[in-house]
GUFI-761420 format. One record per residue (C-alpha): y, z, x; residue number from 0. Coordinates in nm, 3 decimals. Each point is the difference from the previous one (the first is absolute). Example, Ala and Ser with C-alpha at 12.3 -4.5 7.8 and 13.67 -1.06 7.14 Angstrom:
// GUFI-761420
((-0.450 0.780 1.230) 0),
((0.344 -0.066 0.137) 1),
//
This chain:
// GUFI-761420
((0.572 1.271 -2.107) 0),
((0.004 0.206 0.361) 1),
((0.006 -0.258 0.330) 2),
((-0.033 0.164 0.290) 3),
((-0.038 -0.181 0.321) 4),
((-0.087 0.148 0.308) 5),
((0.171 -0.162 0.291) 6),
((0.299 -0.171 -0.118) 7),
((0.047 -0.356 0.263) 8),
((-0.049 -0.354 -0.121) 9),
((-0.347 -0.012 -0.189) 10),
((0.081 0.335 -0.196) 11),
((0.373 -0.068 -0.061) 12),
((-0.037 -0.349 -0.115) 13),
((-0.304 0.145 -0.227) 14),
((0.209 0.153 -0.148) 15),
((0.300 -0.142 -0.028) 16),
((-0.148 -0.213 -0.229) 17),
((-0.250 0.306 -0.251) 18),
((0.329 0.158 -0.048) 19),
((0.144 -0.382 -0.066) 20),
((-0.328 -0.054 -0.201) 21),
((0.026 0.330 -0.194) 22),
((0.360 0.119 0.085) 23),
((-0.097 0.370 -0.183) 24),
((-0.236 0.011 0.203) 25),
((0.131 0.292 0.317) 26),
((-0.098 -0.092 0.325) 27),
((-0.003 0.315 0.261) 28),
((-0.065 -0.043 0.363) 29),
((-0.170 0.228 0.254) 30),
((0.076 -0.108 0.354) 31),
((-0.122 0.228 0.327) 32),
((0.374 -0.211 0.141) 33),
((0.286 0.156 -0.188) 34),
((0.244 -0.191 0.128) 35),
((-0.202 -0.321 -0.209) 36),
((-0.043 0.217 -0.286) 37),
((0.426 0.038 0.013) 38),
((0.054 -0.350 0.065) 39),
((-0.309 -0.116 -0.323) 40),
((0.160 0.259 -0.212) 41),
((0.397 -0.219 0.088) 42),
((-0.169 -0.298 -0.074) 43),
((-0.142 0.105 -0.394) 44),
((-0.318 -0.088 0.227) 45),
((-0.110 0.314 -0.168) 46),
((0.167 0.222 -0.259) 47),
((-0.102 0.388 0.109) 48),
((-0.139 0.053 0.355) 49),
((-0.314 0.257 -0.060) 50),
((-0.227 0.182 0.167) 51),
((-0.378 -0.089 0.102) 52),
((-0.093 0.306 -0.243) 53),
((0.183 -0.134 -0.285) 54),
((-0.215 -0.289 0.008) 55),
((-0.211 0.173 -0.245) 56),
((0.239 -0.146 -0.274) 57),
((-0.037 -0.337 0.104) 58),
((-0.152 -0.311 -0.248) 59),
((-0.024 -0.155 0.288) 60),
((0.036 0.030 0.326) 61),
((0.070 -0.356 0.308) 62),
((-0.161 0.160 0.362) 63),
((0.181 -0.195 0.217) 64),
((0.018 0.123 0.335) 65),
((-0.170 -0.130 0.330) 66),
((-0.367 0.002 -0.039) 67),
((-0.101 0.282 0.244) 68),
((0.200 0.217 -0.221) 69),
((-0.144 -0.166 -0.354) 70),
((-0.402 0.176 0.151) 71),
((0.204 0.364 -0.038) 72),
((0.206 -0.016 -0.285) 73),
((-0.202 -0.186 -0.241) 74),
((-0.266 0.238 -0.033) 75),
((0.256 0.286 -0.045) 76),
((0.200 -0.211 -0.273) 77),
((-0.305 -0.060 -0.179) 78),
((-0.037 0.326 -0.003) 79),
((0.332 0.117 -0.195) 80),
((-0.031 -0.279 -0.281) 81),
((-0.077 0.078 -0.345) 82),
((-0.233 -0.229 -0.197) 83),
((0.171 -0.305 -0.094) 84),
((0.162 -0.054 0.333) 85),
((0.004 -0.341 0.178) 86),
((-0.029 0.077 0.370) 87),
((0.084 -0.359 0.279) 88),
((0.029 -0.104 0.319) 89),
((0.135 -0.282 0.179) 90),
((-0.153 -0.028 0.319) 91),
((-0.104 -0.254 0.191) 92),
((-0.292 0.118 0.103) 93),
((-0.293 0.074 -0.316) 94),
((-0.373 0.169 0.180) 95),
((0.127 0.297 0.148) 96),
((0.243 0.144 -0.285) 97),
((-0.286 -0.140 -0.314) 98),
((-0.291 0.222 0.270) 99),
((0.197 0.331 0.008) 100),
((0.052 0.027 -0.357) 101),
((-0.327 -0.126 -0.107) 102),
((-0.151 0.299 -0.143) 103),
((0.312 0.181 -0.093) 104),
((0.005 0.121 -0.325) 105),
((0.285 -0.165 -0.152) 106),
((-0.041 -0.347 0.131) 107),
((-0.031 -0.152 -0.299) 108),
((0.438 0.032 -0.010) 109),
((0.035 -0.177 0.326) 110),
((0.011 -0.332 0.015) 111),
((-0.063 -0.256 0.368) 112),
((0.311 -0.233 0.015) 113),
((0.181 -0.186 0.275) 114),
((0.227 -0.256 -0.165) 115),
((0.117 -0.286 0.291) 116),
((0.380 -0.007 0.030) 117),
((0.249 0.167 0.229) 118),
((0.212 -0.092 0.210) 119),
((0.038 0.086 0.398) 120),
((0.289 0.262 -0.091) 121),
((-0.052 0.369 -0.110) 122),
((0.158 0.298 -0.142) 123),
((0.175 0.036 -0.282) 124),
((0.191 -0.236 0.008) 125),
((-0.215 -0.263 0.042) 126),
((-0.172 0.076 -0.402) 127),
((0.144 -0.320 -0.162) 128),
((-0.100 -0.110 -0.398) 129),
((-0.252 -0.213 -0.106) 130),
((-0.154 -0.039 0.343) 131),
((-0.324 -0.015 -0.158) 132),
((0.048 -0.251 -0.222) 133),
((-0.272 -0.300 0.050) 134),
((-0.164 0.189 0.292) 135),
((-0.345 0.135 -0.005) 136),
((-0.172 0.374 -0.038) 137),
((-0.323 0.044 0.117) 138),
((-0.229 0.294 -0.188) 139),
((-0.274 0.125 0.175) 140),
((-0.314 0.224 -0.208) 141),
((0.171 -0.050 -0.345) 142),
((-0.278 0.097 -0.132) 143),
((0.036 0.331 0.103) 144),
((0.353 0.093 -0.144) 145),
((0.020 0.122 -0.404) 146),
((-0.014 -0.340 -0.202) 147),
((0.310 0.144 -0.221) 148),
((0.159 0.028 0.348) 149),
((-0.002 -0.330 0.126) 150),
((0.085 -0.158 -0.323) 151),
((0.338 0.144 0.059) 152),
((0.061 -0.064 0.346) 153),
((-0.135 -0.400 -0.097) 154),
((0.276 -0.030 -0.228) 155),
((0.250 0.167 0.207) 156),
((-0.170 -0.241 0.292) 157),
((0.042 -0.253 -0.274) 158),
((0.355 0.022 -0.086) 159),
((0.103 0.015 0.394) 160),
((-0.119 -0.395 -0.002) 161),
((-0.319 0.113 0.232) 162),
((-0.262 -0.215 0.059) 163),
((-0.321 0.270 0.013) 164),
((-0.321 -0.048 0.243) 165),
((-0.293 0.213 -0.023) 166),
((-0.155 0.091 0.387) 167),
((-0.275 0.199 0.090) 168),
((0.217 0.234 0.249) 169),
((-0.220 -0.137 0.356) 170),
((0.096 -0.342 -0.153) 171),
((0.345 0.096 -0.074) 172),
((0.034 0.139 0.365) 173),
((-0.152 -0.271 0.172) 174),
((0.185 -0.318 -0.147) 175),
((0.354 0.203 0.056) 176),
((-0.080 0.088 0.375) 177),
((0.029 -0.393 0.012) 178),
((0.262 -0.068 -0.205) 179),
((0.262 0.257 0.029) 180),
((-0.106 0.212 0.329) 181),
((-0.030 -0.270 0.250) 182),
((0.273 -0.138 -0.185) 183),
((0.199 0.340 0.157) 184),
((-0.184 0.017 0.340) 185),
((0.041 -0.379 0.076) 186),
((0.396 0.059 -0.115) 187),
((0.052 0.345 0.220) 188),
((-0.191 -0.172 0.321) 189),
((0.239 -0.275 -0.023) 190),
((0.285 0.144 -0.063) 191),
((-0.121 0.236 0.303) 192),
((-0.102 -0.304 0.211) 193),
((0.376 -0.190 -0.058) 194),
((0.175 0.349 0.100) 195),
((-0.167 0.088 0.290) 196),
((0.054 -0.382 0.121) 197),
((0.353 -0.057 -0.088) 198),
((0.187 0.260 0.141) 199),
((0.269 -0.086 -0.094) 200),
((0.027 0.027 -0.323) 201),
((0.262 -0.241 -0.076) 202),
((-0.195 -0.261 0.071) 203),
((-0.222 0.069 -0.274) 204),
((0.313 -0.007 -0.288) 205),
((0.105 -0.282 0.139) 206),
((-0.317 -0.202 -0.006) 207),
((-0.197 0.200 -0.297) 208),
((-0.064 -0.301 -0.224) 209),
((-0.074 0.083 -0.394) 210),
((-0.443 -0.040 0.131) 211),
((0.060 0.308 0.236) 212),
((0.210 0.169 -0.239) 213),
((-0.249 -0.034 -0.364) 214),
((-0.294 0.045 0.277) 215),
((0.116 0.364 0.189) 216),
((0.147 0.097 -0.299) 217),
((-0.318 0.273 -0.100) 218),
((0.112 0.155 0.397) 219),
((0.266 0.213 -0.207) 220),
((-0.232 0.117 -0.163) 221),
((-0.073 0.441 -0.002) 222),
((-0.261 0.092 0.214) 223),
((-0.026 0.331 -0.171) 224),
((-0.146 -0.187 -0.266) 225),
((-0.171 -0.299 0.252) 226),
((-0.200 0.215 0.253) 227),
((-0.227 0.202 -0.290) 228),
((-0.091 -0.316 -0.168) 229),
((-0.106 -0.131 0.337) 230),
((-0.181 0.263 0.051) 231),
((-0.181 0.069 -0.356) 232),
((-0.114 -0.393 0.029) 233),
((-0.111 0.008 0.343) 234),
((-0.270 -0.136 -0.019) 235),
((0.127 -0.344 -0.218) 236),
((0.283 0.023 0.201) 237),
((-0.191 -0.034 0.310) 238),
((-0.214 -0.294 -0.127) 239),
((0.322 -0.214 -0.104) 240),
((0.155 0.053 0.335) 241),
((-0.328 -0.133 0.165) 242),
((0.007 -0.316 -0.196) 243),
((0.406 -0.007 0.052) 244),
((-0.064 0.027 0.379) 245),
((-0.266 -0.247 0.042) 246),
((0.207 -0.264 -0.232) 247),
((0.273 0.032 0.261) 248),
((-0.219 -0.017 0.289) 249),
((-0.178 -0.324 -0.122) 250),
((0.452 -0.148 -0.066) 251),
((0.060 0.146 0.358) 252),
((-0.290 -0.154 0.150) 253),
((0.062 -0.366 -0.208) 254),
((0.310 0.037 0.161) 255),
((-0.085 0.067 0.378) 256),
((-0.255 -0.282 -0.003) 257),
((0.344 -0.260 -0.179) 258),
((-0.254 -0.078 -0.278) 259),
((0.304 -0.080 -0.273) 260),
((-0.260 -0.147 -0.250) 261),
((-0.159 0.287 -0.028) 262),
((0.281 0.191 -0.077) 263),
((0.153 -0.237 -0.214) 264),
((-0.330 0.024 -0.151) 265),
((0.017 0.353 -0.080) 266),
((0.352 0.032 -0.115) 267),
((-0.074 -0.272 -0.259) 268),
((-0.348 0.168 -0.111) 269),
((0.242 0.350 -0.087) 270),
((0.228 -0.211 -0.144) 271),
((-0.217 0.080 -0.329) 272),
((0.157 0.315 -0.029) 273),
((0.297 -0.130 -0.199) 274),
((-0.209 -0.061 -0.249) 275),
((-0.179 0.312 -0.015) 276),
((0.355 0.184 0.050) 277),
((0.092 -0.192 -0.347) 278),
((-0.244 0.133 -0.165) 279),
((-0.020 0.336 0.067) 280),
((0.399 -0.110 -0.158) 281),
((-0.129 -0.113 -0.269) 282),
((-0.270 0.190 -0.053) 283),
((-0.253 -0.083 -0.350) 284),
((0.075 0.210 -0.286) 285),
//
């Protein structure tokens, strides 16, 4: 099996590492505009061969793992090159613009729109790890437009990878992911910005920052090259989530200004139920 990964960073690299583990006889080909990333991925054994875009015609599987703005251009080009039984997947954090871009492509049936909810704040080939997707949710969109035979092959692999599958419409995916992922990243970036601007002496940050700050600001280490296009493509729902978040922040600020600490307590207590929700996510029903 010839597996091509376009973009050999954290998600794409981790995915092909696991595929190689499942199918040792497969050959992993890496395609990336960053020559250093390709050479590093080859040296680390993430890819078996360094390839060019035109080599995709010999692919059995193609995984697109590039910034979502680049996917809009690359996905139709990939679909132009593939054979009849080639499966093409993307791992992007936005789905509606991409599904719309290839809605009328003659090879639309070869494409599976997916979003594995997994990752870390790190990027590049060195960030790729095995078993990243075990127990993680993989959201699939418009599966009715994917060839049933190709979809079945993909589902078999996802099961072996230990993923939990959810099916959603592209618009629903983009709306919900704006709240649980995109807003989290904006909050982390802006918390980091606030602290950096306030604490001009970096030593104070390092000396006083506890685990709470570290875990909250962790996502601020994420790649701006990846996240700026995500915010651009999902602007509608990102703004919606931001407006609601800002409203809640202002309400909390007003309670403090009014010295209404009973309500401050109630606000936090009512939000404690997030623990139960998150525990349910960690142990989804089979």
